[in-house]
N, C-alpha and C positions, 0 to 999 in steps of 0.2 A: 645817506641822511635827509632823504627827501620823504617826505609823508604822503605825496601820490593821491590816488584816487579815494584813499581814506579820511582824507583832511574834509572830503563833499561828504562822504556817505556814512560816517562815523565821527564827526565832529568833537563833540563830547566824550569820547574813549581816552582813558590814559595812553599817551605815546610813550611816556617816561617818567618815571620815580626816583628821585635821588634817595639812597638807600636810609642814609643819616639823618638828614633834614626832613624827610617826607614829600619835598617838595614836588607836586605832580604837573604837569606839562601835557595838553589836550594835542589830538589830530590837530583840532581848529586853531589852538595857540600856537602851535608850530608852525602851520602854513604863514600865520601871518607874520610870525617874528621872521622865518627864512625867507618872506617877498618884501620885509621893510629894510635889513640887511642886503640883500640883492640890490634893491632899487640906491643904497647909500654908496654900496661899491660901485656902480655902473656912475652914479654922479660924480665920485670920486676920478673915474675916468678908467676904470679896470673894463678890457674889454674878452672877450671869448680866448681861452687861453692863457691869459694873465695869470699874475699867480700872487697869492697873500698868505701872511701865516699867523698860526696859533701857538701863543705860547701860555699854556693853561695847564690848572691840574684838573680832575674830573670835579665839572662844575656845571650847573643847571642851564648853563649859557652854550657850553661847549656842541651839543647835537645843533642848535641854528647857525652857529657860526661856521659850521661843515654844511648844513645844508645850506646856506646860501650860494655857497662856491657850488655847490652841488646841481644845483637849479640855473647857475648864472654861466655855467662854460668854462669856470676856472678850476685854476689849481688851486688847493689848498695845503699848506703841509703844516703838519701838527710835529711840534718841537717837544721833546722830551721835557717836561718839566723841572726837571733835577738838573739842568745843564747850568751852567756859568755863563757869565754876560756875553764874554769873549766868544763862548760856544754858541749862544743864541743867536749873536752877531754874523757870525760866519754863515748859518744856516739862512739868516732873513736876506743876508746880501747875496751870496751864491744861488739862491732860489732866486731872486731878483723880484721879490716880494715888492709890492706896492704897500700893502698895509700891515699892520702888525696889531694885533688882538692880545690883550692879557688881562689878568685878575688883579684883584688887590694884594692875594697872597703871594704874588709874584713881580710884584711891582718896581722891589728896589731893583731885581735883577734886571728887569725889563727897561727900565730908564737908562740904564747903565749901556743894554745895550743897544739902545734907539741912537743914542750919542754917536754910534760908531756905524750909524746905516744912513748913509745922506741919501738913498732912493726913495726912503719912506715917504710918501704923501699924505698917511691919516695915520695915528696911532690910537687905538681906542681901549679902556678899560671898565670890562662889563658890570660890575659893581662897585666903580668909585662914588664918591659924592661929591660930584662935580667934576671940572677940570681940573688936571692933576699932571701939573707942568707940559710934557710934549704929548699927554696924553690925554683924550677929549672923552667926555663921560659918555658912553655907549647909550644909555636910555636918552639922554639928550637927543645925542646924534640921531639917533632912527625913531624919534617920535614923531616928525612931521614927514615919514616916507610913507607912500602906499602900502595897505597890508594885501592888495592885489598883486597878480604876478608882474615882473616886467615884460616888457614886448619882445624881447629877444632873447627866451628860455632856450639855453642847451644844454646838453649834460656834463656835468662837472666831474673832476674826481681828486683824489689825492694824491700830493707827490712827496711819499715820505722820504724819509733820508736813513741809508743803511753806512755803516762805518766801512772804511776800506783799512787795507792792512799797512797803511801808514797812519791811521788814525783819524784822516779828514774822513769827514763823513760825506755820502756821495747822493744826490737827489734821484729818484729813481723814477722815470718819466715813460710815462705809458701813453701812445697815443689816443686821442680822443675825437669819436667820429660825432659827425654833427647830428646829431643825433638828438630828440627832445628829452628830457630828465627823466619823463618817464619810460626811457629806451635802456635800461644798464648794460652794461659792458656783457660778453657772454661769459666769462667766468663768473659771474653773479648767478646764472640758471643754472650751473654747473653747483656750487655749492650750496644754493637753495634744495637741489634735490638731491645731493650728497647728505647733508648734515639735517633733513628731514624738516624744514622749515615750516610752517604751518600758520593757518590763518587762526587767531586766537591763542597762539604761543605763548608764553611769559619768559623772556629771557633775562638772564642773571648776570650781569655783567659786572666781574670781580677785578678787573686789570685796569691799568693807564690808558685811558681813549686815545693816547698819542700813539700807540701800538697799530699797527697795521693790522693783526687779529683782531681785537676787540672792535676798532673803527668799524669793519667791515662786518663783525657781526651783530652789531646794534644797525647799522645801516640796511641789514639784511632784513631783520627784526620787521623794520618800520617799513619796508616793500611788502612783508607780507600782512600788515594792520596789525601786529603783537603788540606785546608791552614790552617794556625795559626798566629792569631794574639795574640803578647804576649807581654801583659801591664807590664812595669817594675815595674808600682805600680798604683794603682788604683786610680783614679780621676772620681767622678761622672759624669761631663759633657765632659771629655776626652771620656769618654764610649760611650756615646752618639754620639758623633762625629764620633769614630771608626765603630760603625755599619754602619753607613750614608757613608762614607767613603770606605770601603771596603764590604758592602754588605753582611754583617755578617748574618749568617744563625744560627747558634748554639751558646751557649753559657751557662756556669754554674757558678752560685753565690753563695754568702751567704748574709743571711738576712741584714745583716748592709750594703750591699751595696743598695739593694731595698732600704733602710730608708733614705741613703744617695743622692740618686737620687730622691726621692720622696720630699725632702725639698728642693730641687732648685726651683728658680722662675719657676712661669708657663711658661712666655715666652723662659726660656731657654730648658724646655721639650718637649714644641713644636716646637725649633727650628730645631729639627733633623728629617730626615725620618726613621723610622723603620722598615719600611712596607717588609723589606728582611728576618727579623726574622721570623724561622718555629720552631725553638722547644729550649725552654729555660730549663734549671733544677738549683734547688737549694738545699743544704743540709746543713752540718756539725755543724747546728744549728739550732733549733725549731724556725719557724718563727710566730710573732705577728699576730692573726688573723687581725687586722685592717690595717696591712702591706701587707701582702698576696692578702685582699679583693681589695685594693688601685692599686695593680701591676696588677691584672688581667682586672681592670677595665680600667687601662692605656693600657695595651700592648696585652689584648685579652687573650684567653683561650690557649694560648701556653707556659704557666708555670705548670711546673711539679715540682714533690718533691720526694725526697727518704730519707729513713733513714736505716743506717748502719753503723757499727764500721769498721774501721781501719783491726780488726781481721777478717771481713768476717764471723762471726758468721750466719748472717741472713741479709734479705733485704726486705724492705717494698716501696710501690712507690705508688703515687697515680697522675693523671692529673688533669687540673681545672674542669673539670665537677664532677669529683668525691668529689675533695676538699668543692666546692660549697655546695654539697648536706650533708657535714661532714666536717664542719668549725673546724680547728684546728688539722685534724689529719694527721698524716704523710702516712698513705697508709695502702694496705693490702699487708699481707705477698707473695711474690714473691720467695724467695728463703730461705732455711730454716722450720722450724717445731717449732713454736713459743707457749711455754709456759709461763704463768705469775702466779707465786708461791708466796707464802708467807713466813716467814721466816723459817717455819718446810716443808718445800718444797712442800705444796700442791698446789692444783689447787685453786685460788679463782673465785668467781662468775663473771660474764659477767659484765663490767659497773667497776667493784673493782678494783682498783690498787694495781699492785705487782713488784714482781723484773721479769725483762723480762729475759728469758732464752732461749737458740735456741738448738736446735739440730743441731749443725752447717752444714752449707751450703758448705762450704769448709774447710779441715784442714789446723789447723795452731798451732805454739806453739812459747812461749814466747825465743829468744833465748838466749841457755845457761842458764838458768833459771827455771829448773823443778818445782821449789816450787808454783813461781808465775802462771807457766800454771795450777798446778794442783788447786791452789786458784781459778783459774779462771772458773774449770769446776765442776759437779755435782759430791756428792761422787761416785755414779756408772760410772763417766766418760762419760755417754751419751749427756750431754749437756755444756754448757758453756754459763757465763754472763759477761757483762762489768759493770755489777750493773745499767745500766737505769732501772727507774721505770714508769710505765704506766700501762693503761688499755685496752681493745679490745669490742668496742660496739657490738650491736646486730648484726649488720650490717659485724662484721669480721674488721673493721676499727682500726689500732693503735693509741694512743693517748699519747703523754710522760707528765709526770706531775710531775717529781723529779729525782734527780740524788743522788744514794745512797751515793756514795762517796763523795756527797758535791763538786764534781768537775764543775769548773767555765767554761762557755762560753762565751766567749767575743769577740764580731765580727768574727766568726768562730773559734776561738782558743781556742781548748783546756787548760784549766789552773788548776793543782792541787794544793792545797792551803797549805799542808801541808808542804814542802818545805821552803814556805815562813812564814810559822809560826814557823818550827823548828832555823830558820836565827833570826827572832827577839827577840826570847827568849833568845839569845844570849845576846843582847844587855844589857850595864848594868843598863839601867833605865826603864826596862821592865822585872814584874815579873810573866806576864801571855801572853798571844796572841792567839787569836783568826782570822781567816784568811776565807772570803768566798763571794760569790757573791752578789751583791743587785741587784736590777733594773736600765738599763741604757737604754733609748728610742730609741738611737743610735746604742749600743755597744750590747743589749739585755741584757748582765750582765757586772759590772765592780768589780774590786777588791775592799774590805773592810777591813780594820783589824781595830779588837777590841782589848784594850791594857789595861790590868791591870798594872799600873804604881807601883815601888818599893814606899814602905812608902818614904816619905817627897820628892817626885818628883811632881813639879806641872804640873798636864795634860791640859795642852796649847797648842793654836797654833804653837808656837815655838817647843815643843817636836814634833807634830804631823808632822811637816818639817823633824824636825831632822833624825825621823824612816825612811821616805819614802826616804829618800837620804842613809839612810842606808842601805835600801832593793835593792836602782838603783846601788849601789857601789858592790854588789853581786850577783845579779840576772839579768836575762834583764826583760826589762823593764814591758814587758806584764805581767809579776809574781807578780808585784808590786803592793802595793796598789795604788788607787788614793785616797782615804783618809782614816783619822784615828780617831777613837772616843776612847772614853775613856769609863772604867768601874770600881767601887768601887771592886766589888768582882767575878771573872769569876764563872759563872754557872759548877759546875763540881760534876759528880756524886760519891757517897762514895767509889767507886772503882780507882775515879782517872780521869775517862774518861770524855771530855769534850763534855758538853750538847751543843753543839753548834747549834742543830734546834733552840732552844728558844732565843737564840741572833738573828740567821738568820731571823725567824718570824717577829720580829719587825719591820724589813725593808720591807717584802714582805707582810704585812697587812692580809686581809683576800681571796687574792687572790686563788682561787681553784689550779691554776698551778704554782709551786715557778717556771717557765720557763716563762720568757717575750715573 
């Protein structure tokens, strides 16, 4: 999110444009804005390697709120804007954030969360109308700050959260060198080359910027002096119209977006000129073969794919030609050293599924969580895993087949079921609960709950609706079941462990892959 040299060489060039409102922020304006916030953060007491959090939807102030940390040597945590107050408070506290920045749209949740965060030194609301409870009006707070750089600039970075198997999120911390902000991490150089970013590019960002991939893509575009078109929310026809309007050259999507565009009427899909597109990339969830094939047929061989966890363990990629020769692959390894191992940590034969372990491409740890950092590493400490399962074919291409922890990917969003299971079991009418992903043609997977009611409770539609509403009252809607089924007795092993695969397999049938 650092405007870099372009703030001086092309200060009047649009840095980003908000797709819905049309608001334009130039490189010169972003330079001044990030400097003012950096000064405010320093004045609040934040020094290099300290932390602050953003709880924002895609907003015109989002980029500068990241950019200040990127030039002040700080870790900034972008929080999922759909979380509940308790969920937000956990991340703010766990990340040891000293500052929380939010928007009017998220005001109510943010104010409840702030009450649970005693460490906070400053709370800011970017589009407020004056001070609002514990939140200080952002514009007033930065108004008197200098528009010039702070004296002690360092490279900062995002510290984003990835949920664990228990449902509690984990902060992914990467070491920060004492570089000036003009010298990004080596991974950025790799991605700039791989994704063919160039000066003068126009990048269309359709996804929530609290996610790692769109956050990184926007940052890379700025480092190349391009212009970002930031959608406040994804709409399939608007996305196509924006490509034509702004002559977009680059974009990054998730498979659900492909599916929704493909479902548009033929006359709508044909209405827009997409010829400016040079390079599109997708990730975050495996793409159904039929969807990927249809997109290549429509857009041509400009669609690229990659696989990699936020932890940065390893990285695979493939272009359209490679994918057409190996349908369903997520590519060949480009960063890290991949090992496919069985439960005894032995290499499995080519074509056989196993847990994916990488000799990591970039160092990381889970912030203030050495036990879960150790759990993600092999006994000798040389490899790490996020418990994805897959196999490598004879040509060295990787295919994903399952998720060992039963993580659900719905519309590109990672959902861990344990948190919802733990909540459901507290309901007085629930004896036992299992939550997992089932096929959804639009989202890839959707959240399903299977419930064993207590004796005497009728397993009917009324109870199903009651349980869904119960979940929505306590969790963000993304984590809640879309439907509830009932079972007389939950399959559990003698040890008490839930044999969830028996339940889930009923919904996936004879599919070789457990990923849509």
